[in-house]
LOVEXBA-684421 format. One line per field, with one value per residue (C-alpha): x, y, z; residue in three letters; residue number from 0. Coordinates in pm, whole numbers. Layout:
N
c1 X,... .
c2 Y,... .
c3 Z,... .
loba ALA,... .
vexdren NUM,... .
% end
This chain:
499
c1 -1746,-1887,-2063,-1960,-1976,-1648,-1600,-1535,-1196,-1097,-1193,-991,-693,-728,-749,-417,-255,-406,-255,89,76,-46,261,489,327,351,723,771,561,776,1091,951,795,466,167,143,-117,-338,-530,-801,-906,-1246,-1387,-1737,-2058,-2181,-2099,-1737,-1765,-1894,-1609,-1362,-1521,-1455,-1095,-1056,-1200,-946,-660,-772,-735,-387,-267,-293,-468,-659,-481,-623,-384,-185,145,89,27,244,-13,-235,-524,-707,-1049,-1128,-1439,-1471,-1824,-1726,-1417,-1379,-1346,-1053,-896,-932,-782,-474,-435,-434,-195,49,25,83,387,543,481,638,948,1008,891,1032,883,529,293,51,-249,-515,-858,-1204,-1381,-1113,-877,-1097,-1027,-733,-621,-613,-405,-169,-123,-47,207,388,365,328,590,572,227,255,-92,-369,-695,-1062,-1383,-1431,-1087,-1132,-1157,-808,-646,-459,-313,-214,-61,131,289,389,539,741,848,978,750,439,112,-151,-450,-786,-1008,-1230,-1519,-1814,-1792,-2020,-1850,-2011,-1843,-1574,-1487,-1596,-1485,-1789,-1704,-2000,-2161,-2517,-2556,-2453,-2417,-2545,-2484,-2768,-2653,-2361,-2342,-2590,-2770,-2916,-2638,-2736,-2534,-2347,-2258,-1946,-2076,-2189,-1837,-1661,-1900,-2024,-2366,-2626,-2568,-2812,-2719,-2956,-3223,-3136,-2777,-2889,-3142,-2888,-2650,-2924,-3037,-2680,-2641,-2963,-2857,-2531,-2709,-2719,-3032,-3013,-2952,-2881,-2950,-2726,-2727,-2664,-3035,-3190,-3529,-3396,-3281,-3371,-3423,-3117,-3223,-3576,-3445,-3358,-3628,-3942,-4026,-3719,-3803,-3786,-3678,-4024,-4012,-3663,-3749,-4066,-3881,-3602,-3849,-4011,-3693,-3752,-3551,-3486,-3539,-3489,-3415,-3299,-3213,-3059,-3051,-3391,-3436,-3775,-3836,-3826,-4019,-4325,-4665,-4583,-4270,-4459,-4718,-4438,-4281,-4619,-4695,-4397,-4308,-3945,-3891,-3769,-4027,-3778,-3692,-3388,-3526,-3292,-3473,-3158,-3359,-3716,-3698,-3830,-3590,-3289,-3418,-3429,-3075,-2970,-3136,-3338,-3651,-3916,-4085,-4121,-4492,-4425,-4170,-4408,-4686,-4456,-4357,-4719,-4830,-4544,-4632,-5002,-4931,-4687,-4786,-4482,-4253,-3951,-3800,-3442,-3305,-3009,-3006,-2759,-2711,-2550,-2599,-2492,-2757,-2951,-3127,-3263,-3610,-3492,-3344,-3660,-3855,-3626,-3700,-4072,-4051,-3874,-4161,-4410,-4236,-4064,-3782,-3688,-3320,-3111,-2761,-2690,-2416,-2266,-2239,-1905,-1772,-1652,-1435,-1592,-1953,-2170,-2246,-1877,-1887,-2217,-2208,-2336,-2135,-2246,-1999,-1881,-2034,-2384,-2349,-2238,-2526,-2786,-2631,-2654,-3021,-3101,-2925,-3092,-3435,-3351,-3212,-3540,-3734,-3500,-3529,-3909,-3921,-3708,-3899,-4216,-4060,-3985,-4141,-4200,-4056,-3845,-3685,-3316,-3072,-2754,-2454,-2193,-2030,-2075,-1776,-1776,-1834,-1726,-1993,-2273,-2418,-2565,-2806,-3075,-3450,-3635,-3688,-3308,-3284,-2963,-3020,-2758,-2825,-2655,-2703,-2814,-2574,-2857,-3025,-3051,-2854,-2805,-2463,-2344,-2367,-2130,-1757,-1629,-1605,-1976,-1942,-2144,-1978,-2088,-1922,-2154,-2453,-2367,-2637,-2889,-3225,-3310,-3616,-3528,-3749,-3663,-3584,-3433,-3438,-3142,-3109,-2913,-2978,-3189,-3102,-3282,-3323,-3269,-3579,-3512,-3334,-3571,-3545,-3513,-3525 .
c2 1285,1041,718,385,12,-179,-424,-796,-746,-489,-731,-1008,-773,-712,-1088,-1125,-868,-1051,-1381,-1223,-1082,-1417,-1586,-1316,-1347,-1726,-1704,-1439,-1630,-1937,-1730,-1572,-1899,-1720,-1587,-1220,-1020,-721,-489,-245,53,190,534,661,503,152,204,252,-70,-247,-101,-234,-579,-571,-462,-747,-989,-876,-906,-1258,-1358,-1207,-1436,-1199,-1297,-1064,-990,-835,-541,-305,-418,-771,-657,-644,-418,-158,15,313,363,729,942,1312,1389,1548,1719,1478,1191,1378,1433,1065,959,1178,1064,701,789,915,580,393,612,486,126,196,334,-12,-195,-28,-304,-233,-122,160,248,516,478,626,957,1183,1071,1242,1578,1748,1942,1624,1438,1734,1732,1360,1402,1674,1561,1182,1051,702,645,400,395,652,572,666,465,433,271,-23,-273,-160,-248,-550,-334,-46,-278,-469,-147,-51,-393,-394,-29,203,490,581,517,791,697,866,794,1052,819,718,344,44,-288,-629,-953,-839,-1087,-989,-1078,-1028,-873,-1028,-1369,-1253,-932,-864,-520,-488,-162,-106,229,467,844,1119,1385,1588,1843,1939,2254,2115,1779,1678,1334,1427,1558,1251,969,1120,1104,838,503,220,-145,-356,-526,-881,-827,-703,-983,-1246,-1118,-1122,-1473,-1599,-1445,-1601,-1937,-1902,-1845,-1467,-1367,-991,-794,-421,-244,62,385,751,783,441,594,730,387,335,701,700,374,503,795,548,290,398,33,-10,-78,175,116,0,-272,-383,-388,-591,-849,-882,-919,-1215,-1418,-1750,-1781,-1413,-1313,-938,-674,-327,-23,319,607,742,1099,1245,1404,1060,858,785,651,340,281,328,75,-171,-130,-198,-503,-735,-861,-924,-551,-391,-183,102,394,616,948,1249,1569,1785,2093,2177,2524,2569,2859,2646,2349,2572,2694,2330,2247,1967,1996,1933,2137,2071,1999,1753,1569,1541,1414,1142,1031,1016,821,573,498,468,216,8,15,4,144,329,634,749,1067,1299,1649,1930,2215,2544,2552,2897,3158,2944,3174,3089,3084,2833,2613,2625,2507,2203,2129,2169,1923,1675,1704,1642,1336,1203,1024,691,763,1032,1098,1456,1672,2013,2170,2082,2329,2132,2302,2260,2278,2588,2624,2660,3006,3119,3428,3414,3112,3038,3087,2779,2877,2913,2585,2400,2543,2447,2105,2041,2138,1927,1614,1648,1650,1360,1155,1208,1083,788,675,702,500,225,228,135,-208,-296,-631,-725,-1022,-927,-1129,-1043,-1127,-1201,-1001,-1135,-1043,-698,-471,-380,-718,-1055,-1235,-1029,-1088,-813,-803,-594,-610,-571,-206,-159,-133,-262,-527,-660,-979,-1262,-1630,-1847,-2133,-2384,-2308,-2636,-2533,-2810,-2974,-2782,-2458,-2583,-2642,-2987,-2878,-2792,-2414,-2210,-2130,-1767,-1735,-2011,-1804,-1511,-1485,-1690,-1560,-1541,-1438,-1188,-1026,-658,-585,-236,52,285,584,408,42,-217,-484,-815,-1162,-1458,-1669,-1911,-1986,-1961,-2190,-2043,-2220 .
c3 -4051,-4303,-4208,-4353,-4283,-4255,-4539,-4503,-4665,-4401,-4125,-4292,-4299,-3925,-3870,-4050,-3822,-3524,-3636,-3681,-3328,-3193,-3338,-3195,-2854,-2852,-2919,-2653,-2398,-2457,-2401,-2083,-1965,-1896,-2083,-2181,-1991,-2063,-1835,-1948,-1736,-1841,-1770,-1846,-1967,-2046,-2413,-2311,-2108,-2419,-2625,-2367,-2395,-2769,-2722,-2473,-2728,-2987,-2738,-2645,-3010,-3020,-2742,-2447,-2124,-1892,-1562,-1247,-1199,-1423,-1268,-1395,-1751,-2062,-2227,-2059,-2234,-2086,-2244,-2185,-2141,-2223,-2101,-1770,-1635,-1342,-1592,-1751,-1410,-1315,-1647,-1618,-1257,-1370,-1652,-1389,-1209,-1534,-1599,-1275,-1383,-1721,-1547,-1401,-1715,-2029,-2247,-2125,-2406,-2310,-2527,-2497,-2654,-2620,-2660,-2514,-2788,-3048,-2881,-3051,-2743,-2532,-2793,-2821,-2442,-2449,-2732,-2541,-2180,-2194,-2441,-2288,-2448,-2739,-2897,-2935,-3116,-3104,-3053,-3428,-3460,-3220,-3505,-3613,-3280,-3429,-3706,-3477,-3219,-3488,-3616,-3262,-3190,-3513,-3503,-3231,-3332,-3140,-3324,-3321,-3538,-3485,-3784,-3948,-4036,-3820,-3863,-3812,-3751,-3707,-3613,-3370,-3094,-2744,-2393,-2168,-1832,-1649,-1638,-1579,-1782,-2139,-2294,-2651,-2834,-3081,-3218,-3205,-3191,-3123,-3328,-3041,-2985,-2634,-2575,-2272,-2428,-2620,-2730,-3086,-3148,-3006,-3101,-3427,-3589,-3512,-3681,-3607,-3638,-3848,-3638,-3755,-3638,-3295,-3249,-3355,-3087,-2822,-2921,-2897,-2551,-2423,-2564,-2369,-2040,-2005,-1817,-1849,-2169,-2167,-2497,-2530,-2722,-2649,-2726,-2775,-2856,-3184,-3298,-3666,-3753,-3979,-4148,-4208,-4413,-4690,-4614,-4421,-4353,-4129,-3761,-3482,-3122,-3018,-3284,-3182,-2812,-2872,-3082,-2827,-2540,-2716,-2759,-2579,-2259,-2200,-1837,-1831,-2091,-1998,-2208,-2174,-2229,-2329,-2451,-2347,-2688,-2854,-2595,-2810,-2700,-2906,-2698,-2372,-2489,-2571,-2227,-2067,-2285,-2230,-1879,-1980,-2034,-1714,-1523,-1512,-1739,-1718,-1841,-1807,-1710,-1669,-1563,-1463,-1615,-1969,-2020,-1929,-2130,-2437,-2365,-2332,-2670,-2511,-2734,-2466,-2197,-1828,-1874,-2156,-1942,-1646,-1875,-2014,-1664,-1547,-1853,-1817,-1456,-1540,-1818,-1610,-1241,-1016,-1285,-1146,-1311,-1269,-1416,-1471,-1323,-1391,-1145,-1238,-1615,-1745,-1677,-1428,-1183,-841,-999,-1261,-991,-783,-1088,-1100,-734,-802,-1093,-869,-623,-905,-1053,-740,-917,-763,-823,-990,-1114,-1008,-1159,-1118,-1463,-1621,-1876,-2180,-2440,-2784,-2669,-2720,-2348,-2271,-2435,-2281,-2059,-1702,-1592,-1235,-951,-763,-429,-578,-766,-454,-251,-512,-557,-183,-178,-484,-359,-19,-184,-416,-128,53,-250,-310,51,44,-278,-123,206,17,-43,318,405,41,-148,-450,-727,-738,-1015,-821,-945,-702,-376,-231,-285,83,250,102,308,153,-194,-407,-696,-857,-875,-1202,-1102,-1094,-716,-555,-286,-42,155,343,269,562,639,661,326,125,-183,-444,-444,-750,-547,-276,-247,-158,206,207,206,-42,-375,-408,-750,-877,-765,-991,-1256,-1057,-941,-573,-379,-108,154,200,564,552,309,266,37,-236,-165,11,263,259,399,169,106,-178,-503,-797,-1100,-1447,-1779 .
loba MET,SER,ILE,ARG,THR,ILE,THR,GLU,GLN,GLU,LEU,LYS,GLN,GLN,THR,GLN,TYR,SER,GLN,TRP,ILE,LEU,LYS,MET,ASN,GLN,GLU,ARG,ALA,GLN,PHE,LEU,ASN,ARG,SER,LEU,GLY,TYR,HIS,ILE,ILE,THR,PHE,GLY,CYS,GLN,GLN,ASN,GLU,ASN,ASP,SER,GLU,ARG,MET,ALA,GLY,LEU,LEU,ASP,GLU,MET,GLY,TYR,GLN,ALA,VAL,ALA,THR,PRO,ARG,GLU,ALA,ASP,LEU,ILE,LEU,LEU,ASN,THR,CYS,SER,VAL,ARG,GLU,ASN,ALA,ASP,ASP,ARG,PHE,PHE,GLY,HIS,LEU,GLY,ILE,VAL,LYS,ASN,ILE,ARG,ARG,ASP,ARG,PRO,ASP,LEU,ILE,ILE,GLY,LEU,ALA,GLY,CYS,LEU,MET,THR,GLN,GLY,GLU,ALA,VAL,ALA,LYS,ILE,ARG,GLN,SER,TYR,PRO,PHE,VAL,ASP,LEU,VAL,PHE,GLY,PRO,GLN,ASP,ILE,TYR,ARG,LEU,PRO,GLU,LEU,LEU,TYR,HIS,ARG,LEU,THR,ASP,THR,ARG,ARG,VAL,TYR,GLU,VAL,GLY,GLU,ASP,ASP,THR,LEU,VAL,GLU,GLY,LEU,PRO,ILE,HIS,ARG,ALA,ARG,LYS,HIS,ARG,ALA,LEU,VAL,THR,ILE,MET,HIS,GLY,CYS,ASN,ASN,PHE,CYS,THR,TYR,CYS,ILE,VAL,PRO,TYR,THR,ARG,GLY,ARG,GLU,ARG,SER,ARG,LEU,MET,PRO,ASP,VAL,LEU,ALA,GLU,VAL,GLN,ASP,LEU,VAL,ALA,ASN,GLY,TYR,LYS,GLU,ILE,MET,LEU,LEU,GLY,GLN,ASN,VAL,ASN,SER,TYR,GLY,ASN,ASP,LEU,GLN,LYS,ASP,ASP,PRO,THR,GLN,PRO,ASP,PHE,SER,ASP,LEU,LEU,ALA,LYS,ALA,ALA,GLN,ILE,PRO,GLY,ILE,TYR,ARG,ILE,ARG,PHE,MET,THR,SER,HIS,PRO,LYS,ASP,LEU,SER,PRO,LYS,LEU,LEU,ASP,THR,ILE,ALA,LEU,TYR,PRO,ALA,ILE,GLU,PRO,HIS,ILE,HIS,LEU,PRO,LEU,GLN,SER,GLY,SER,ASP,ARG,ILE,LEU,ARG,ALA,MET,ASN,ARG,HIS,TYR,THR,GLN,ALA,GLU,PHE,VAL,ALA,ILE,ALA,LYS,LYS,ALA,ARG,ALA,LEU,ARG,PRO,GLY,LEU,THR,ILE,SER,THR,ASP,LEU,ILE,VAL,GLY,PHE,PRO,GLY,GLU,THR,GLU,GLU,ASP,PHE,VAL,GLU,THR,LEU,ALA,THR,MET,GLU,GLN,VAL,ARG,PHE,ASP,ALA,ALA,PHE,THR,PHE,GLN,TYR,SER,ARG,ARG,THR,GLY,THR,PRO,ALA,ALA,THR,TYR,PRO,ASP,GLN,ILE,ASP,ASP,LYS,THR,VAL,ARG,ASP,ARG,PHE,SER,ARG,LEU,THR,ALA,LEU,GLN,ASN,GLU,HIS,SER,LEU,ALA,SER,ASN,GLN,ALA,LEU,GLU,GLY,GLN,LEU,GLN,GLU,VAL,LEU,ILE,GLU,GLY,ARG,SER,GLU,ASN,ASP,PRO,PHE,VAL,LEU,SER,GLY,ARG,THR,ALA,HIS,ASN,ARG,LEU,VAL,ASN,PHE,ARG,LEU,PRO,ASP,ASP,TYR,PRO,PHE,PRO,ALA,GLU,TYR,ARG,HIS,THR,ASP,GLY,THR,ILE,ASP,THR,ALA,ARG,LEU,GLU,GLY,GLN,ILE,GLY,GLN,VAL,ARG,ILE,THR,ARG,ALA,LYS,THR,PHE,SER,LEU,GLU,GLY,GLN,TRP,GLU,GLN,LEU,LEU,PRO,TRP,ALA .
vexdren 0,1,2,3,4,5,6,7,8,9,10,11,12,13,14,15,16,17,18,19,20,21,22,23,24,25,26,27,28,29,30,31,32,33,34,35,36,37,38,39,40,41,42,43,44,45,46,47,48,49,50,51,52,53,54,55,56,57,58,59,60,61,62,63,64,65,66,67,68,69,70,71,72,73,74,75,76,77,78,79,80,81,82,83,84,85,86,87,88,89,90,91,92,93,94,95,96,97,98,99,100,101,102,103,104,105,106,107,108,109,110,111,112,113,114,115,116,117,118,119,120,121,122,123,124,125,126,127,128,129,130,131,132,133,134,135,136,137,138,139,140,141,142,143,144,145,146,147,148,149,150,151,152,153,154,155,156,157,158,159,160,161,162,163,164,165,166,167,168,169,170,171,172,173,174,175,176,177,178,179,180,181,182,183,184,185,186,187,188,189,190,191,192,193,194,195,196,197,198,199,200,201,202,203,204,205,206,207,208,209,210,211,212,213,214,215,216,217,218,219,220,221,222,223,224,225,226,227,228,229,230,231,232,233,234,235,236,237,238,239,240,241,242,243,244,245,246,247,248,249,250,251,252,253,254,255,256,257,258,259,260,261,262,263,264,265,266,267,268,269,270,271,272,273,274,275,276,277,278,279,280,281,282,283,284,285,286,287,288,289,290,291,292,293,294,295,296,297,298,299,300,301,302,303,304,305,306,307,308,309,310,311,312,313,314,315,316,317,318,319,320,321,322,323,324,325,326,327,328,329,330,331,332,333,334,335,336,337,338,339,340,341,342,343,344,345,346,347,348,349,350,351,352,353,354,355,356,357,358,359,360,361,362,363,364,365,366,367,368,369,370,371,372,373,374,375,376,377,378,379,380,381,382,383,384,385,386,387,388,389,390,391,392,393,394,395,396,397,398,399,400,401,402,403,404,405,406,407,408,409,410,411,412,413,414,415,416,417,418,419,420,421,422,423,424,425,426,427,428,429,430,431,432,433,434,435,436,437,438,439,440,441,442,443,444,445,446,447,448,449,450,451,452,453,454,455,456,457,458,459,460,461,462,463,464,465,466,467,468,469,470,471,472,473,474,475,476,477,478,479,480,481,482,483,484,485,486,487,488,489,490,491,492,493,494,495,496,497,498 .
% end
């Protein structure tokens, strides 16, 4: 794949397609006596979430309105992930549900986007087994959504367009999914080629956005009231490496993070994901220097065995990883570290696995995303001999998660009785009378609001009850009353001002 930046003329062309569709949709909405709706189902990582926000922004401009369920929609987009097999399974399960909706709604438009659509075998399967699908396009083709949709609306043929270029596009509209946190992609692609990972083949090579463009987006978000910014990249630490090849004076991720952290009015800035091989002393110093930068790092270990790390093509040793973690915590007291761990990589012996457990004991991760190795066609590891049998993988996975749960609970228990600032994210998914939010250390906190707390009038309905939707994005002080393995429970103390 080649790398290129989309021209202004190409964007103008897409705007023209968007305007044509808008006119078509206005006429159809008038005939139907209702607006046309869209629903996007997103699988995978935060970058996929950000891609879905951009697709939503484009659809807004074409006269569609977001609806809550697929059955209400005139257009459904599924934004796919190809990193793990269970993501594939979930996607095809949802596609079966969408097929049933299409049976009752022959005019329903169904589009598939995302990383899985760059995989030839997946697209071939869709062509053969899912003829009701109207659009197929990859992550690099999102800016072309107006054009692709226009051709589908004006022609009966299905549109399959997966571009060959790694593209950079600025200026697309965006429909933010949250009121309190904004996702900002700072780079696309990955150059690491970990042997178990399909991302470099689906997202392409690393392409960094220019720092002025990123900072302008962050400044605009802060000016519009967003309190938390999440900087995204498959490996944010390598931001700028591609730009520095042509101009050594270009900034690196440390420079970008420092500039963003100094934007007036920013409350909290997060980032992910960090690769240990690129976590420089300069970056650690930056994280320690600016209070607005979250006191949390997501640092994937994957394995504690040097032999397996080499087989994974991770480019660091167990000792180097532990040294980075220790230095980070020394520079920023209270810093939490989360990680990714893979169990059952091809050739992993019991001794290799025990080394992972020993590393966990050394670092004591505050949280971890744990995975059983998923064999992905197209990656080197998929062809490795000594694939581990399912029973052994399940046994090791059980032992690993038990140890991590012990560490996670102990980390959370250390906060019992303490006051924590919590950025309120909204109602709990499990209880509408409970609010949830996150601390600066990325810990999830659930709490109830007392009926007698003196909230200002703007936070109450006309009947005097609390408007919990109005509290989303506000900052509260919560005293931690109970620690659980994956979350905290707390008692509301007060609403904190922020300007």
